[in-house]
N, C-alpha and C positions, 0 to 999 in steps of 0.2 A: 373524464376525470371525476373523482368524488367531489360532489358539491360542497363537502365539508372542508376541503383542503384550502388553507389560507396561505397565499404566497407571502413569504417574509419580505420585509422592506429592504431597499438598498440604501445603505448609509455610508458616509465617508469612512466609518470604522470597520466596515465589512471587507472581506478579501476582494481582490480585483475581480470585478464582474466580467465574466466571460473573457478574461484576458485582455480587456481594454486598458492598456497601460503597460507599465513595466514592473518587474519584481526582480531587482538586481541580486537578491539573496538566493534566488532559485533558478533564474534563467541562465542558460549556457551561452547566450550571446551569439548564436549562429543563425544566419538568415537562410532562407530557401532560395536556391539558384533557379533561374528560369522564370517563366510567366506564371504568376499566381492568379487564379480566377478571382474576380471580385465577389465579395460576400453577397452583393446585390444581384448577381447573375441569376436570372430566373430559370436558367437551364441546368443548374448544378445537379439536381437530382437525376435528370435525364442523362447528363454527361457521365455521372458516376455509374449509373445503371448500364450505359452502353460500354464503358471501358471495362467494367467488371465482367460483362457478358463476353466481350472480345477476348479477355484473358482466360476465362474459364477456370479450369483446375490449376492453372499455373500460379494463381494467386489465392491465398487463404487469409481472410481478414479477421483479426481478433479485436473484440471490443470490450474494454473494461467496464464494469458496472457504473463507474463514475463519469463515463463519456456522455456527451450530448446525444439527445435522441436523433438528431440529424445524421450522426455518425453511426449510432447503434443500428439503425435500420439497414445498414449494409454489412453488418458483421455476420460472418458465418457461424461464430460462436461467441457468447458473452460469458463473463465470469470474473473471478478475482485473478490476481496476478499469477499465482502458481498454476491454477487450473488452466489458464490460457497458455502458459508456457508448455504445459503437458500436452495440450491439444495441438500445439504447433509440432511437438515431437511426434505426435501420433498421425501427422499428415505429411509423410515423406514424399508424396507425389507432387506436393506444391513447391514450385521453384522459389516463390516469393512469399514471405510471411509479413503481412502489413500489421504491425502492432499498434493499435489505437489505444495507447496507454501512456506510460512515461518511461524514461530512459532505462531505469534499473530493470523494468519488466522485459524490455526488449533484449537487454543483456542476458537475462535468464533464459529467454527463448533461444538466443544464439548458442548458449552453452549446451542446451538440451537437443538442439536440432543437428542435422547432419551437415557435413562440410559443403555439400552441393546445394544447400539452401541458403538464401539470403534473407535476413530479418531487416525490415525497413521501418523507421519511425517517421511518420508524416511530417513532424516538426521537431527538429533537434532541440528546440527550446523547451520541449515538454520534459522537464526534469522533475526532481522530487526534492523538496527542501529538507525533508527528514533524512533521506539518503545522503544528501550533501552535507549534513551536520557531522558526519563521521568520515574523515579522510583517511587514506591509508597511512600517511605519515603520523597523524595524530594517534591512531590506534596502535601503531608500532611503538610510538613513544610511551603510551600508557603501559603496554605489555613489558617494555624495558624497565619501567619503574616497578612493576610487579615482580620482575626477576630480581631486581636489586633488593627488594624487601624479602625475597625468598618465598613468596606466595604463589608465583606463577605455576609451580608444580602442583598446587592444590586447586587450580582453576580450570573449569571447562568453559570456553567461550560459546555463546549462543548468539547467532546473528539473525535478526528478523529478515524475512524475505525482502522487505523494503530497504534494501541496502545495495551499494554498488558491488560489482563483481569482485573488485579488489578486496572489499571487506569480507565477502563470502570466502575468498581465497585464504585470507588471514585465518578465518575460522577453520577451514579445512586443514591447513597445515599445522594447526595447534590443537588438533584432536577434538574440535567442536562440531556443532551441527547447525543447520538452518531451522527456523520455525516459521509457521504462518500464524495468523491470529486464531486459527482453528486448532492447531496442535501445539501451542506454546506450553501448555501444561505437560503434555507427554514429553516434550523436549527437555523441560526443566527437571522433571522427575528422572529421566534417563541420565541427565548430567549429574545430578546428585547421587545417583547410583555409582558414578565413576569417581567423583571427587567431592570435596567439601564446600566448594565455592563455585558460583556462576558469574561470569562476566557477560552481561546482557546488553546488546546494542542493536540499532541505534536508538530505539524508542523506549525511553525510561518508563512511560506509563503502562505499556503492555507488559514490560518486565515486572514492574511493581504490582500491578493488578493480578498477574498470574501467581507471583510468589505469595502474596498476602491472601487473596481471595480464593485461590485454587489449591495452594499447597499448605496454607495455614501458618506461614511464617509471619513475623511481626514487621511493622513498618521500621522498627529499629534494626532489624536484620538486614535492611537494604540501605545502601549509601549511594549517592550520586557522584559520578566522576565528571567533573567540569573540566573539559579539555582546554579551557582558556586560563586555568589557574595552576600554579605549581602543585604537584602531587594531586592533581584533580580537585583541589580544594579540600582534601582530606588530610588526616594525620596517619602516620604508620600504624598507630594503634587502631584507628577506626577501620582501616582497610584490612588489617589482620583479623579483626573481630567480625567483619561483615560476612554474611552468607551470600548476598547478591550485590554485585557492583554494577550499578546502572549507568549506562552512558547518558550524558545530558543531551538527549535529542527528543523530538516530539513531532507529531503531525500538525501542520499549520491549520488544518480544518478541524480535526477532532479535539485539538487542544483549546479551541475557542469555547466549547460548551462549558457551562458553569453549574455549580450546585444551585445557584439562584434560578437558573433556567428550569431546573427540576421542580423547585418550590413553586415557581410561578405557574407552570403548566398544570400542576396538581390543583392549584386554586381555580384556574380557569376552566379546567375540564375534570370535574370530579369523576373518579373511577377510571381515569386514564392509565394505561400501561406505558411505562417509560422503558424504551428499548434503545440501548446505546452500544457503540462499538468499543472494544477493550482498549483502543488507543486513546480514549477519553481519560481525563484526570481521575485520580483515585476517588476524590470526593464526589465526582459525578457517577462513576461506576458503582460505588458503594451505596448510592441512593436509588439506583435504577432497579426496576423490577426484573428486567432481562438484559443480559449482556451477551453479545455474540459477534462473530465475524460477519462480513458482508453477506456471505452465503447463508449464514445462520439467521440473519435478520430477514432475508427473503423467505426462508423456510418457515420462520415463526409466523410471519404474516399470512403465508399460504394456509397454515393450519389454524389460524385464529378464527373464532366464531364471527358470524355476521353481526354487525352492530357494535362490535367492540371498538374501544378508543385507544389510539396509539400515538405517542409522541416519540419521534425517532431522532436519535443523535448520530447522524452520519452525513455524508456528502449530499448536497441538495438535489443534484440531478437524479440520484437514485431514489430519494424520498419522493420527489415529484412523480417519478415513473411508477413507484409502488402505489401511490394514490390513484393513478390511472388504471393500474392493473386490478386493484381491489376496491372498487367503488362502493362495495357493501360495508366497508369499514371506515371509521372516522380516523384519518391519518393526518397528522400535523407534524411540522418541523419543530424540533426542540428549541431552537433559537428563534428570535424574532427578526434577525437580520440575515441577509444573504450570505451564504458561506460555501461558495464553490471551491473546488480545488483549482486554483488559477492556472497552474501549469498543465494539469490534465486537460483543461478546457482550451489550451492553445491548439489542440487538434480539433479542427472544425471541418465542415464540408468542403470549403475551398482547398484545404491542405490534402484531404483525401482524394478529391478529384485530380489535383495536381500530380500526386504521386502515382495514381492509377494510370492517368494518361501518359505520364512519362515512361512507365514500364511498357505500355502498349507501343510507344515509339522507340523502344530499346534504349531509353535513357534511365539509368539506375542511380537514384540519389539516396542519401541518408541511410546507408548501410551501417548497421550496428555490428561491429566485429570485436569480440573480446580476445585479447592476447591469449595464445594457446596455453602458456604456463598458468596464467591466472585462471583460465577456464578449467584446466585440469584440476587445480587445487580447489576451486569452487565446487566442482562436480563431486569431489570427495565429500564435502560437507552436505551437499544436496542428497547424495546417495545415503549418507547416514540418516538424514531426515526420513527418507523413504523406507528405511529399515527400522524406524522406531516402532516399539510395541504398540499394538492397537489399543490396548487399555493400560491404565496406570492405577497404582494404589497410592493412597496418601502417604506422606513422609511420616516416619515415626517421631 
């Protein structure tokens, strides 16, 4: 690891460290049946290696960038959520897809893979607080209000990949598309080519940053729909005037970074490059030097000159791994306190060993299966995303 990397401190205000504890807002409350290996078992690596070797090509392991190193070492491929779902679809000979990520990612893999493949999530408590901030009933209720106001006909919904299959299905049946943090601009330009308004969910920050920083809209063009308030906390006039209606959702990790973090790191490391994920708040993204998806963050550091300084605003597991991979660069974490994705970190080596050994013993657990109607409607939206133009032009 780079000798310049400073481990952030663990404080009571930080997110749950390595999932030690509970998070009732994001956990699904499902325990794993059967014998769970102890985290202290010194044979865990050997057991995982043996089980994976025994299963051979029957099993394909996907590891999201935010996973622990102890899990990533067994991944057949690493990447962001959509890349991994595509890799699963490109591996039809694998009977079992083990998705070391979170629930919505496994749903996407199930939608894109064949009927004779099973997608397994090592821990069903590995949910996503952002995805859970937009329920099907809440989104349907919002759309009903848009219809009452007579503006639904003018709206294209765009759903971020970090959403449940049900929300992707809502988007599909209402003429919308899916986006990732890499192609959000393309998706939004496409939507404005169709109609005059965009309904962006569930991450308000990605939607706002894309609209303002990429498309040149103003902050006043964007309003936030608060699902806990009547009419989303808006007025009929504000909704009719808005060009982008943002769902009130956010990432519990990226939402923690602040503008003060940027100010502080620039004082401490003169000449530092601030590189953040577009799920960060607008005041953070607007002060950063570089903004990009997880894959873009990795690519930026790969191409950065030796000796350059970087403060990175994304999940800590990835930042630490990047510091190991690029010891010739000064890589630091944008925040001073630990900020893991607590639900992503619920998948650890004991869970991976447990599910691999269970498959080897013909015991299949934690299958993620999306309802066929929902899957069909969600795939319509995913197909629209795949058909988006490769390039975009700015709005007039």
